[in-house]
C-alpha positions as CSV (number, residue, x, y, z in Angstrom):
1,X,6.7,-43.2,2.1
2,X,6.0,-40.3,4.6
3,X,8.5,-39.0,3.4
4,X,7.4,-38.3,-0.1
5,X,4.2,-37.3,1.0
6,X,5.8,-34.3,3.5
7,X,8.0,-33.7,-0.1
8,X,5.2,-33.3,-2.3
9,X,3.0,-31.5,0.2
10,X,5.6,-28.9,0.9
11,X,6.3,-28.7,-3.1
12,X,2.4,-28.1,-3.3
13,X,2.3,-25.3,-0.7
14,X,4.8,-23.4,-2.1
15,X,3.5,-23.7,-5.4
16,X,-0.1,-22.1,-4.0
17,X,1.5,-19.8,-2.2
18,X,3.3,-18.3,-4.7
19,X,0.6,-17.6,-7.5
20,X,-1.3,-16.5,-4.7
21,X,2.1,-13.8,-4.5
22,X,1.9,-13.0,-7.8
23,X,-1.4,-12.6,-8.4
24,X,-1.8,-10.0,-5.2
25,X,1.4,-8.1,-6.8
26,X,-0.1,-7.8,-10.0
27,X,-4.0,-6.8,-9.3
28,X,-2.8,-4.4,-5.9
29,X,0.7,-2.5,-6.9
30,X,2.3,-0.5,-5.0
31,X,2.6,3.3,-5.7
32,X,6.2,2.7,-6.0
33,X,6.0,0.5,-8.8
34,X,3.8,2.6,-11.1
35,X,5.7,6.1,-11.0
36,X,9.7,6.7,-10.5
37,X,11.0,9.6,-7.8
38,X,9.7,12.5,-10.1
39,X,6.4,11.4,-10.5
40,X,6.7,10.5,-14.2
41,X,5.3,6.9,-15.0
42,X,8.3,4.1,-15.4
43,X,6.8,2.8,-19.5
44,X,6.2,6.5,-20.7
45,X,7.0,6.6,-24.6
46,X,9.7,9.0,-25.9
47,X,8.3,13.3,-26.1
48,X,9.5,15.7,-27.8
49,X,11.8,18.4,-27.1
50,X,10.0,21.5,-27.4
51,X,14.0,23.1,-28.5
52,X,14.9,21.1,-30.4
53,X,12.3,18.4,-31.8
54,X,13.7,16.3,-31.1
55,X,12.9,12.4,-29.5
56,X,14.0,12.4,-26.0
57,X,12.9,10.1,-23.1
58,X,10.4,11.7,-20.5
59,X,13.1,11.5,-17.8
60,X,15.5,13.5,-19.7
61,X,13.2,16.4,-20.5
62,X,12.1,16.9,-16.6
63,X,15.4,16.7,-15.2
64,X,15.9,19.2,-18.0
65,X,13.3,21.4,-16.6
66,X,14.7,21.4,-13.0
67,X,17.4,22.5,-13.3
68,X,19.4,18.8,-13.0
C-alpha cells in the first residue's frame, strides 16, 4: 500500500511539474525561440524577390543580400 501511494504521488508531482514548465516556456519564451541567427522571425511568410518577383523564403533573401 505504501509503494502504491508513493508511486501515485510521484506521478502527480511529475505531471504538475510538466504542466508548470510548459506554461512557463510558452508564457516567457526565450529570445532564441523567436528569431534565428540572422534576426528574422522563425515563422515568417515568404517574400517577393525584388529582381525576379518570385516568392522565396525570407532567410534566402537575407543570405542573398548579405553575400552568402
